[in-house]
C-alpha positions, 0 to 999 in steps of 0.5 A, a space after each residue: 455519506 459514502 466514501 471512496 478512497 483510491 490509489 494508483 502505482 506504477 513501478 518503475 515509473 514511467 513504463 512499468 506495471 500499474 496497480 489500481 486500488 480502491 475502498 468504498 465505505 458505505 454510509 448504510 453500515 454494510 462492510 466496506 468494498 475493496 477492489 484492485 486491478 493491474 495493467 502490464 508494462 507499457 510506455 504510456 504507463 505513469 504514476 499519474 495515469 495509474 492514480 486517475 485510472 484507480 479513481 475511474 475504477 473506484 467510481 465505476 464499481 461504486 455505481 455498479 454496486 448500486 451507489 447513488 451518492 452523495 459520495 466523498 472521494 479521497 486520494 493522496 494525489 494532489 494532482 488528481 484531486 485538484 484537477 477533478 475539482 477544477 482548481 488545476 489545469 490539465 496539460 497532459 492529453 492522456 490525463 485529460 482523456 481519463 478526466 473527461 471519462 470520469 466526469 462523463 460517468 458522474 454526469 450520466 448518473 447525476 452523482 453528487 461527488 466531492 473530492 478531498 486530498 488526504 496524506 498517504 498515511 490516511 490512505 493505507 488500505 487503498 495504497 496496499 491494494 494499488 500494489 501489483 499482486 495484491 490479494 484482491 487483484 483484478 477483483 472487487 469484493 466486500 470484506 470487513 476492514 483490513 485487520 491490523 495490530 494496534 501499535 500498543 499490541 505489537 510484539 518485539 524481539 529487540 528495542 530499536 532505540 538500543 540497537 546499533 543503527 543509523 539515526 535515520 534507520 532508527 527513526 524510520 523503524 520507530 515511525 513504522 512501529 507506531 503506525 497502525 497500518 503502514 502502507 506498501 511505500 513505507 516498507 519499500 522505502 525502508 532500507 539499511 543503506 549498506 551493511 550493518 551488524 546484522 547483515 553478515 549474521 547467518 540464520 543459526 546465529 540470528 535464530 539464537 539471538 531472536 529466540 524460539 518464538 520469533 524463529 517459529 514465526 518466520 519458519 511458519 511464514 517462509 517455510 521453504 526459504 531460509 533466506 527470507 527467514 533470515 531477513 525477517 529475523 534481521 529486521 526483528 533484531 533491528 527493532 521492527 515489530 514481529 508482524 511488520 518484519 514479516 510484512 517487510 520481507 513479503 513486500 521485498 519479495 514482491 518487489 523483486 518478482 516485479 523487477 524480474 518480469 
């Protein structure tokens, strides 16, 4: 059976930029199809509207690409999944309108669809694509599954359990390090919560502590920005793996850019 995973985001919620992401896995064995779009800020934008729109875009693209069904749809929005399944009432007029549009498209093509909820941790690719500014923005493309480093293959500069961190931060870093493909939201929610022993250290000191290999990684990733290099090294020294530390800084940069729009 073909499967469709979808996710939507709105930052800030409500009224912010909306992002929509979807991933189609084909039962024929051909490479998955990923797609994403975004919509500029508007007072009517909300997380729920974004989730519904992501589903609508995903199904529309599935049909355009010749999908005939049956189709299993997965999303981490309980509201959308339960309303599309008919088990929850729809009280919001905007959501009702999108719901009707999706139902009409399904009926028009006589598409057999099942809806199922999954936790965010099992929806990481769609979650990534739903981030405004994602690499697939405003496009739908066929690609191999997103490559990810297996947790057991990750490289570390420091042991998180030996670092002088708060118990909450240590727990969050451990969770990320053991997650094969952490989503955008997981990185966005990772915060020091003030200042720690690494916050005040300058780049030269961080480079000396982290070593030449780690310093080379951040120089290659952020060649013209010493601030970003320092931030990535700080996360490595806190115990985040080298690949995730780089990704954390990249996401922080994207969030900062969105706030300035």
